[in-house]
N, C-alpha and C positions, 0 to 999 in steps of 0.2 A: 260473354265470355265462357265459351265451353272449360268446364273443369271436373273434376273426378270428385268433387263435394256438391251438395244441394246449397244454393244461394238464392237470396230474394232479388230479383231483378228490378223490383219497381221502386226502389228506393236506393240512396247514394250519389255520388255528384260525378268524380271523375271518370275520364275517358282515357283509355290506353289503346296506343296503336301498334299492330303488328308490326313486327322490325322486316321481315318478308314480303308481305302482301299489302300494308298498311290498311287493312281493316281496322273500325273503330270498334271497341268493345267498352262497356261500362265496367269500371275497375271495382274491385270486391275486397275487401278484406280474407285473405285466407289463412287457414290454419296450417301450422306445419305439418307435413306431410302429402297436403293437398296439392295439385296442380293445375294450373290455368291453361287452356290451350286454345290458339284461334280456330275460331268455327269455319273458317275458311280453306286455311292450309294447315292447319291441325299444329301448328309450330308453336313450342312452349312459351309461354307469355311470361309467368313466374312460377316460381316452384320453392317456396320457402323450407327450409331444413333446420332442423335443429342442432345447433352447434355450426352451422353452416360457416359464418364470419371467420369462427375459430380455425377452421379448416382451410379456408382461405389464405390467411394470415401465414398459418405454417406452410403451405404451399409456396406463397411470395418468399417467403424467408428460403425457404428449400432451392427456390430457382436461382436467389442471389449467391448461395453458397454454390451450386451447380455452375453459376456463369464464371465464377471465380476461377473454380479448378477449368473450365472451359478454355480461358482467356490464356492463361499463364503455364499450364501442363503442355507437354506435348501432345501434337494433334495426329500426326502421323509420322512414321518413318519410311524411305525409300532407301533401298539396298541393290546392289548389282555386283558381282564379281568381286566380293570382298568389301565394297565400299560403302557406307552408308552416310545417312544423314536422317535428322530428326528436327521439328520444328514446331513451335506453339503460333497460334495466332497472332498473339503479340510480336514475336520475333517478324512474322510476315508484315505486320504494320510497319515496325521500324524498317524493314527491307525496302519498302515502297513509300517512305516517308518523304522523298525528295521528288522533285521534277513535277511532270505533267500529271504522273500517276496518283499524288497525293489526294487530290479532291474525290476519285474514283474509291480510293483506298478508305477516307474518311466516310464515305456515304455508303460503303460495304460495311463497316464495323459498325456505324450507327444501326443500320437496319438490323443486324442480327446479333449485336449486343446492346448498344445503346436502348434501344426502343424497349425489349424486354425487360431491362432492369428499372427503365422510368416508370413502366408500367405495375412492376412488381412493387416498387416504392410509394406509387400512388395509390395502390389498393390496400398497402397496410397504413397509409397515411388515413385512409378514408376508413377505415374498418376497425381500428385498434380502438378509438373510443366506442364505437356502437358494439364492440364484442363484451365491452366492460360496462355495459348500460349506462354509458356518460354521453353528454351532448357532443356533437361532431366537432373536430377541430373547426378553427378559421380557414376559409376556401375548401374547405370538403367539397362542396357543390363542384366547381370548376375543376378540382382534382379529378374527382370521379367521370366527369363527362370527357377530361383528356383522357383517361384510362380506356374509356370505353371506344373513343376515336382511335387510340394506336393500338387497339386490339387486332385489326386487318392487317397491320403494319409490321408484326412481329413476328420476322422471316427466320427463325432459327430453324425450323424443319425445312423451309424451302433451301435453307442453305445446306443441311446434311443430307438431303435428297439430291442436290446438285453435285457436291461432293462425290458422293458414291457413284452417280452416273460418268462422272469425269475421270474417277479413278479406273474404270472397268477398261479403257483403253489402255491407261499406263500402265494396267496390271500386266499385259504381254510385253513390257520392256524392262521392268523390274519388281523385285520382293516389294510388296506395302504391307506394312502392319499398322493398325490404327492405334494411337495412344491413348491414355486416360483421357485426353480432352474429347475426343470423338465418341467415346461413350458417355462422357459427362453431357453432351448435346443432345445425345438420343434420350437419357434421363429426361433433361429440360425438356422436351417435348412432351415426354408422358407426364411430367409435373404441370406444364401449361395447359393440356387436353384436361386434365383432373381439375384444375382452377377453372377452367372456362365451364366444366360440368356444373361445380358448385355454385357460379356467379350466376344470380337471377337480377339483372338491371332493375326492374320493375321492384323486387324486396329491396333490394340497397337503395333506392330512390325513395320508398317507405319508410323505411328506418330511418332515412336521414330527416324526412319532414317530421316522423314521429319525436324522435329525438332531439331537434330542433327546437324544440318549444320547451322554455327554461321554465322551472318551477313557478315562477312568478307570471307565468304566462307570456313573457315577452317572445316575440318571434326572432329566431338568432339564424334562420336561414330562408329567407322569403322567397327565393326563387330555388325550385327542386326539380323542374323538368328541363328535359333536353329540349 
């Protein structure tokens, strides 16, 4: 396992697989500030940072607040010849909540709202006790595993990009102004990117493993690998 520090590779037990090329590496304990990279594709495997868990929790709470604003505040306003109308995502969901479009509406809201919210809640549930140097909550392992599985399916940024592209054509027919919800979505993209940058799955798994042993030696989380 290539890293920015110096490690003894002759002892130790665990193996870690690169998420991009599946190359196996011998797992080693990293000090804060050091980074382990794949020797084949140079992908970051682990990068512990002091206070990273607290930052991830803060960013998760921020994303939840932004999501509330993105859902209930006006998303955009369209006006032409003195007539205008504005709507929020919640209003759009209510407008299409009947008939054959209802399943599509539910799927859309689930991908752009439900999944990011669920992932933020799972991260807070997993990291809150670890940030306070306490044993993890029950079911912390499946909670973090689910949050990692949901990461590729959180599509808030795809929704914003698709909306901006669709409004290019509409812009020639009417005046369009973005509401607070649109900018909340843009802020959500930045917050999620920052959270992903601080999130090191290998470091969190190691923290769950280390904190999962009670003071009397009883194993609290017997399974810690995906």
